C-alpha positions as CSV (number, residue, x, y, z in Angstrom):
1,M,118.0,81.3,105.2
2,Q,119.2,84.1,102.9
3,K,120.9,81.6,100.6
4,C,117.8,79.4,100.6
5,V,115.6,82.4,99.6
6,E,118.0,83.5,96.8
7,Y,118.2,80.0,95.4
8,A,114.4,79.6,95.5
9,L,113.8,82.9,93.7
10,A,116.3,81.8,91.0
11,N,114.9,78.3,90.5
12,N,111.2,78.3,91.5
13,I,109.0,77.3,88.6
14,S,106.1,79.6,89.7
15,V,108.5,82.6,89.6
16,K,109.8,81.6,86.2
17,Q,106.2,81.3,84.8
18,T,105.1,84.7,86.1
19,D,108.3,86.2,84.7
20,L,107.4,84.7,81.3
21,Q,104.0,86.3,81.5
22,S,105.7,89.7,82.0
23,Q,107.8,89.0,78.9
24,F,104.6,88.4,76.9
25,S,103.2,91.7,78.2
26,S,106.5,93.4,77.2
27,L,106.1,92.1,73.6
28,A,102.4,93.3,73.5
29,L,103.6,96.8,74.7
30,Q,106.3,96.9,72.0
31,Q,103.7,96.0,69.3
32,S,101.2,98.6,70.5
33,K,103.9,101.3,70.4
34,A,104.8,100.3,66.8
35,S,101.1,100.3,65.8
36,Q,101.1,104.1,66.3
37,L,103.6,104.5,63.5
38,P,102.6,104.7,59.8
39,S,102.4,101.4,57.9
40,F,104.7,100.9,55.0
41,S,104.8,97.9,52.6
42,F,106.6,96.9,49.4
43,S,105.3,94.3,47.0
44,N,106.7,92.8,43.8
45,S,105.4,90.2,41.4
46,V,106.6,88.4,38.3
47,G,104.8,86.1,35.9
48,L,104.7,84.5,32.5
49,S,101.5,84.5,30.4
50,F,100.5,82.3,27.5
51,G,97.8,82.4,24.9
52,L,95.1,85.1,25.0
53,S,96.0,87.3,28.0
54,E,95.6,90.9,29.1
55,N,98.7,93.0,28.7
56,P,99.1,94.7,32.1
57,T,100.5,97.8,30.5
58,T,97.8,98.4,27.9
59,G,94.8,96.4,29.2
60,I,94.4,94.9,25.7
61,L,93.8,91.1,25.2
62,Q,96.6,89.7,23.1
63,N,97.2,86.2,21.8
64,N,100.8,86.2,22.7
65,S,103.3,85.1,25.4
66,F,104.8,87.7,27.6
67,F,106.8,88.1,30.8
68,N,105.5,90.7,33.2
69,S,106.7,92.3,36.4
70,G,105.2,94.8,38.8
71,A,106.4,96.7,41.9
72,Q,104.2,98.6,44.4
73,I,104.9,100.7,47.5
74,Q,102.0,101.5,49.9
75,A,101.9,103.7,53.0
76,Q,99.0,104.4,55.4
77,V,98.8,106.5,58.6
78,S,96.0,107.1,61.0
79,L,95.1,110.8,61.3
80,F,92.5,110.6,64.0
81,N,90.9,107.7,65.8
82,W,89.9,109.3,69.2
83,F,93.3,108.4,70.6
84,S,92.4,104.7,70.4
85,K,96.0,103.6,69.7
86,Q,97.4,105.8,72.4
87,K,95.0,104.4,75.0
88,A,95.7,100.8,73.9
89,N,99.4,101.6,74.3
90,D,98.8,102.9,77.8
91,A,96.7,99.9,78.7
92,N,99.4,97.5,77.6
93,R,102.0,99.5,79.6
94,F,99.9,99.3,82.7
95,T,99.4,95.5,82.1
96,Y,103.2,95.1,81.7
97,E,103.9,96.9,85.0
98,A,101.2,94.9,86.7
99,D,102.7,91.7,85.5
100,I,106.1,92.8,86.8
101,Q,104.5,93.5,90.2
102,Q,102.8,90.1,90.0
103,T,106.2,88.5,89.6
104,E,107.4,90.4,92.7
105,K,104.4,89.1,94.6
106,I,105.2,85.5,93.7
107,K,108.8,86.1,94.8
108,N,107.6,87.4,98.1
109,D,105.3,84.4,98.6
110,V,108.1,82.0,97.8
111,A,110.5,83.8,100.2
112,L,107.9,83.7,102.9
113,N,107.2,80.0,102.4
114,V,111.0,79.3,102.5
115,A,111.3,81.3,105.7
116,V,108.5,79.4,107.3
117,A,110.0,76.1,106.3
118,Y,113.4,77.2,107.6
119,L,111.9,78.2,110.9
120,Q,110.2,74.9,111.1
121,I,113.5,73.1,110.7
122,L,115.1,75.3,113.4
123,L,112.2,74.5,115.8
124,A,112.3,70.8,115.0
125,R,116.0,70.7,115.7
126,E,115.6,72.6,119.0
127,Q,113.1,69.9,119.8
128,V,115.6,67.3,119.0
129,N,118.2,68.9,121.3
130,L,115.6,69.0,124.1
131,S,114.8,65.4,123.6
132,K,118.5,64.4,123.6
133,I,118.9,66.3,126.9
134,Q,115.9,64.5,128.3
135,V,117.3,61.2,127.3
136,L,120.7,62.0,128.9
137,Q,119.0,63.1,132.1
138,T,117.0,59.9,132.3
139,I,120.0,57.8,131.6
140,S,121.9,59.6,134.4
141,Q,119.0,59.1,136.8
142,L,118.7,55.4,135.8
143,E,122.4,54.8,136.4
144,S,122.2,56.5,139.8
145,T,119.1,54.7,140.7
146,Q,120.5,51.3,139.6
147,K,123.5,51.7,141.9
148,Q,121.2,52.4,144.8
149,V,119.0,49.4,143.9
150,D,122.1,47.2,143.7
151,A,123.1,48.6,147.1
152,G,119.6,47.8,148.5
153,K,118.7,51.4,149.2
154,L,115.9,51.6,146.7
155,P,113.4,49.0,145.4
156,E,113.8,47.6,141.8
157,L,110.5,49.3,140.9
158,N,112.3,52.6,140.8
159,A,114.8,51.4,138.2
160,A,112.0,49.8,136.2
161,Q,110.0,53.0,136.1
162,L,113.1,54.9,134.9
163,E,113.7,52.3,132.2
164,A,110.2,52.7,131.0
165,Q,110.7,56.5,131.0
166,L,114.0,56.1,129.0
167,A,112.1,54.1,126.4
168,T,109.5,56.8,126.1
169,D,112.1,59.6,125.9
170,S,114.0,57.6,123.2
171,S,110.8,57.2,121.2
172,S,110.2,61.0,121.5
173,L,113.8,61.6,120.3
174,I,113.3,59.4,117.2
175,T,110.0,61.2,116.5
176,A,111.7,64.6,116.8
177,E,114.5,63.6,114.5
178,T,112.1,62.2,111.9
179,S,110.1,65.4,112.0
180,A,113.2,67.5,111.5
181,Q,114.2,65.3,108.4
182,Q,110.7,65.7,107.0
183,F,110.9,69.5,107.3
184,V,114.2,69.5,105.5
185,L,112.5,67.4,102.7
186,Q,109.8,70.1,102.5
187,L,112.3,72.8,102.1
188,K,114.0,70.8,99.3
189,A,110.7,70.8,97.5
190,L,110.3,74.6,97.8
191,L,113.9,75.0,96.4
192,N,113.2,72.5,93.6
193,L,116.0,70.3,94.8
194,D,116.1,66.6,94.2
195,A,114.8,64.7,97.2
196,G,117.9,62.4,97.1
197,M,120.6,65.0,97.0
198,S,122.7,65.9,100.1
199,F,121.4,69.1,101.7
200,D,121.4,70.7,105.1
201,V,120.9,74.1,106.6
202,E,122.7,76.1,109.2
203,T,120.8,76.3,112.5
204,P,121.7,79.5,114.3
205,P,120.1,80.1,117.7
206,V,116.6,81.6,117.4
207,D,117.8,84.5,119.5
208,M,120.1,85.6,116.6
209,I,117.1,86.1,114.2
210,P,116.5,89.9,114.0
211,V,113.0,91.0,114.8
212,E,111.6,94.5,114.9
213,A,110.0,95.9,118.1
214,L,106.2,95.6,118.2
215,A,106.0,99.4,118.9
216,E,107.3,99.9,115.3
217,L,104.7,97.6,113.9
218,Q,101.4,99.2,114.9
219,P,98.7,97.7,112.6
220,E,97.3,101.0,111.2
221,Y,100.8,102.2,110.3
222,V,101.7,98.7,108.8
223,Y,98.5,98.8,106.8
224,I,99.2,102.2,105.3
225,S,102.7,101.1,104.4
226,A,101.4,97.8,103.0
227,L,99.1,99.7,100.6
228,A,102.0,101.6,99.3
229,N,104.6,98.8,99.1
230,L,103.1,95.4,98.7
231,P,103.2,94.1,95.1
232,Q,99.6,92.8,95.2
233,Q,98.2,96.2,96.0
234,K,100.2,97.7,93.2
235,V,98.9,94.9,90.9
236,N,95.3,95.7,91.7
237,E,95.8,99.5,91.1
238,L,97.6,98.9,87.7
239,R,95.0,96.4,86.5
240,I,92.3,99.1,87.1
241,K,94.3,101.7,85.2
242,S,94.8,99.3,82.3
243,A,91.0,98.5,82.3
244,I,90.1,102.2,82.2
245,K,92.4,102.7,79.2
246,N,90.8,99.6,77.5
247,M,87.4,101.1,78.1
248,G,88.5,104.2,76.2
249,V,89.7,102.0,73.3
250,A,86.3,100.3,73.2
251,K,84.5,103.6,73.2
252,A,86.7,105.0,70.4
253,A,85.6,102.0,68.2
254,M,82.0,103.5,68.1
255,Y,83.2,106.8,66.5
256,P,84.5,107.6,63.0
257,S,88.2,107.4,62.2
258,I,90.2,109.2,59.5
259,S,93.3,107.8,57.8
260,A,95.6,108.9,54.9
261,F,97.2,106.6,52.4
262,G,99.4,106.9,49.4
263,G,101.3,104.6,47.0
264,L,103.7,104.3,44.1
265,D,103.5,101.6,41.4
266,T,105.0,100.7,38.0
267,R,105.1,97.6,35.7
268,Y,107.1,96.1,32.9
269,V,106.0,93.7,30.1
270,H,108.3,91.8,27.8
271,V,106.2,90.6,24.8
272,Q,107.6,87.7,22.7
273,K,109.0,89.1,19.4
274,A,106.1,89.0,16.9
275,P,106.3,89.7,13.0
276,I,104.2,92.4,11.4
277,Y,102.8,91.3,8.0
278,N,101.5,93.3,5.1
279,Q,97.7,93.7,4.8
280,L,95.8,92.9,1.5
281,I,92.3,94.2,0.6
282,T,90.0,91.3,-0.3
283,G,86.8,93.2,-0.6
284,Y,84.4,95.7,1.0
285,N,81.6,95.5,3.5
286,V,78.6,97.9,3.4
287,T,78.2,99.9,6.6
288,P,75.2,101.8,7.9
289,L,77.0,105.1,7.3
290,R,76.3,107.4,4.3
291,A,78.3,110.3,2.9
292,D,76.5,113.5,1.8
293,A,77.7,114.5,-1.7
294,G,75.4,117.6,-1.8
295,G,72.3,118.3,-3.9
296,G,70.5,115.5,-2.1
297,V,73.0,112.9,-3.3
298,F,74.2,110.3,-0.7
299,Y,76.8,107.5,-1.1
300,N,77.0,104.4,1.0
301,V,80.2,104.1,3.0
302,E,81.9,100.8,2.6
303,Q,84.6,99.3,4.8
304,P,87.5,97.4,3.3
305,V,88.2,93.9,4.4
306,F,91.9,93.0,5.0
307,K,93.7,89.8,5.3
308,T,97.3,89.3,6.4
309,G,99.7,88.8,3.7
310,N,102.9,86.8,3.7
311,T,105.3,89.7,3.5
312,V,107.0,90.6,6.8
313,L,107.2,94.3,7.1
314,G,108.9,94.3,10.6
315,Y,108.7,92.9,14.1
316,L,106.7,94.0,17.2
317,E,109.1,94.3,20.2
318,S,108.8,95.5,23.8
319,D,110.2,98.8,24.9
320,S,113.2,98.7,27.2
321,F,112.8,98.1,30.9
322,E,113.9,101.7,31.8
323,K,111.5,103.2,29.3
324,Q,108.5,101.1,30.5
325,F,109.4,101.7,34.2
326,K,109.2,105.5,33.6
327,E,106.2,105.5,31.4
328,N,104.1,103.2,33.6
329,F,105.0,104.9,36.8
330,G,101.9,105.9,38.8
331,Q,101.2,107.6,42.1
332,N,98.1,107.7,44.4
333,V,97.2,109.6,47.6
334,G,93.9,109.8,49.4
335,I,92.1,110.2,52.7
336,G,89.9,107.5,54.1
337,L,86.9,107.9,56.4
338,S,85.5,104.9,58.3
339,I,82.1,105.4,60.0
340,P,80.7,102.5,62.1
341,I,77.0,102.5,61.4
342,F,75.7,99.1,62.4
343,N,77.7,96.1,63.4
344,G,75.3,94.1,65.4
345,R,75.9,96.3,68.5
346,R,79.3,94.7,69.0
347,A,81.1,97.9,69.6
348,R,78.7,99.2,72.2
349,T,78.5,95.9,73.9
350,S,82.3,95.8,74.1
351,W,82.3,99.2,75.6
352,E,79.7,98.3,78.2
353,Q,81.5,95.1,79.1
354,S,84.7,97.1,79.6
355,K,82.9,99.4,82.1
356,L,81.8,96.3,84.0
357,T,85.4,95.0,84.0
358,V,86.5,98.3,85.6
359,K,83.9,98.0,88.3
360,N,84.7,94.4,89.0
361,L,88.4,95.2,89.3
362,E,87.6,98.1,91.7
363,L,85.5,95.8,93.9
364,T,88.4,93.3,93.8
365,K,90.8,96.0,95.0
366,I,88.4,97.0,97.8
367,Q,88.0,93.4,98.9
368,S,91.8,92.8,98.7
369,D,92.5,95.9,100.8
370,Q,89.9,94.9,103.4
371,Q,91.3,91.4,103.6
372,L,94.8,92.8,103.9
373,K,93.8,95.1,106.8
374,Q,92.1,92.1,108.5
375,D,95.2,90.0,108.1
376,I,97.5,92.7,109.5
377,Y,95.3,93.3,112.6
378,K,95.1,89.6,113.2
379,A,98.9,89.2,112.8
380,Y,99.4,92.1,115.3
381,I,97.1,90.5,117.8
382,D,98.7,87.2,117.3
383,A,102.2,88.7,117.7
384,T,101.1,90.5,120.9
385,A,99.7,87.3,122.3
386,A,102.8,85.4,121.3
387,I,105.2,87.7,123.1
388,Q,103.0,87.6,126.2
389,K,102.9,83.8,126.0
390,F,106.7,83.7,125.5
391,N,107.3,85.8,128.6
392,A,104.9,83.7,130.6
393,N,106.5,80.4,129.4
394,K,110.0,81.7,130.4
395,K,108.7,82.1,133.9
396,G,107.1,78.7,133.7
397,V,110.4,77.1,132.7
398,Q,112.2,78.9,135.6
399,T,109.6,77.6,138.0
400,S,109.6,74.1,136.6
401,Q,113.4,74.0,136.7
402,K,113.4,74.9,140.4
403,A,110.7,72.4,141.1
404,Y,112.7,69.7,139.3
405,D,116.0,70.6,141.0
406,F,114.2,70.3,144.4
407,A,112.6,67.1,143.4
408,N,115.8,65.6,142.2
409,K,117.5,66.4,145.5
410,R,114.7,64.9,147.5
411,Y,114.8,61.8,145.2
412,E,118.5,61.4,145.9
413,L,117.8,61.5,149.6
414,G,115.0,58.9,149.3
415,L,112.3,61.4,150.2
416,L,110.5,61.3,146.8
417,S,109.2,58.5,144.7
418,T,110.4,57.8,141.2
419,Y,106.8,58.5,139.9
420,E,106.9,62.0,141.5
421,L,110.4,62.7,140.1
422,L,109.3,61.7,136.6
423,N,106.2,63.9,136.8
424,S,108.5,66.8,137.7
425,Q,110.9,66.0,134.9
426,N,108.1,65.7,132.4
427,A,106.6,69.0,133.6
428,L,110.0,70.7,133.0
429,Q,110.3,69.1,129.5
430,T,106.8,70.3,128.6
431,A,107.5,73.8,129.8
432,K,110.7,74.0,127.8
433,T,108.9,72.7,124.7
434,Q,106.1,75.2,125.1
435,L,108.8,78.0,125.5
436,L,110.4,76.9,122.2
437,Y,107.1,76.9,120.4
438,A,106.2,80.3,121.8
439,Q,109.5,81.8,120.9
440,F,109.4,80.6,117.3
441,D,105.7,81.6,117.0
442,Y,106.6,85.1,118.2
443,V,109.4,85.4,115.7
444,F,107.2,84.2,112.8
445,K,104.4,86.6,113.7
446,V,106.7,89.5,113.9
447,K,108.3,88.5,110.5
448,L,104.8,88.4,109.1
449,L,104.2,92.0,110.2
450,E,107.5,93.0,108.8
451,F,106.5,91.4,105.5
452,Y,103.2,93.2,105.4
453,K,105.0,96.5,106.1
454,G,106.7,96.0,102.8
455,Q,110.2,95.3,104.2
456,G,110.4,91.8,102.8
457,L,112.2,89.4,105.1
458,K,114.9,90.8,107.3
459,L,117.1,87.8,107.7
């Protein structure tokens, strides 16, 4: 059974799925922890402009082709947000812990299902053994009766009745063997084993299965222990804690938050080498300006009109990368204040919904605890009844065995009919079967109490 449980826990798909969910929660927790740290980013851009374009370093439109590059570093940190990020981090931590406990719950459920299937196989095989014994007894009786029939001591009806009983016993044996095979197939399914592969289990006597005394499994004590140890109860508690933290996150979204930011940036432009031509005056344009010459005399101010000549005086070239990098280097720092004024009541609705979520989880926990207590008391009552039934059936088997032994002796002396002998034999078989069922039922009920106590399965 221990090997079956260990194999099931390692290969069961439900266990693997819940384990994946806990891994998702672990990633969410890591992300929420990282969100409490300042953000830091670096960006860089390069480009080539043609025709009339704005020079990034001067802001002047130039009809030229130039290569430009810019680099920027930005950082931001939250100064105060009503502990929203801390509460979100706590909520994710509780969710992660709850998912871990959920995985443990699934493991417990799988282990319990495997144990039940294993006990069913043991019971079915004990039933097979009883059926085999019954068949052998009937065969022995038939052989003895047939000899007496051949000797003329008994009528042929006696042998015919035993042959009919042998057919019935053989049919019961086949049914018991088929049932045992079906239970093995069910256990294969729980272990995710291929139905066609070779598989069998060890079948130790049921007396070797350790069970705790009922005196150590009083329902109120088991219930208190279950509240502290069972994964499902821990899941409920952790879900509530996570929801309370998320409620704080939702409430913080309704209040202002303060953040600080800063950055560094610089840029570089490489302008295509351009010639500088001489300028020639081609005339003058009158402007609205006037010059005061004194004595009431004013002269109109004229603006000369230039045109580009053909003489190249020099060339316009970009400064070096190092020089531009230093001269264009800029810094910025600041503090940001975000005040939620009106957002369609989304923040308040989210907060109110989070409060309802907490209440719903609290009700779920109360309901789960009540159901747990009900199940524990029922299991204890069932276990008490099972041990009483088991003890009664033991006496029943002893009485039926004595009755059968007496009946068999009287039958051998010709003082009892075959019909009466078969009735006594069937009564003994029924008593043994009932004793088996009572014994396995008692073992399972006690195992269930041990499971509720938080001890897992003592195998």
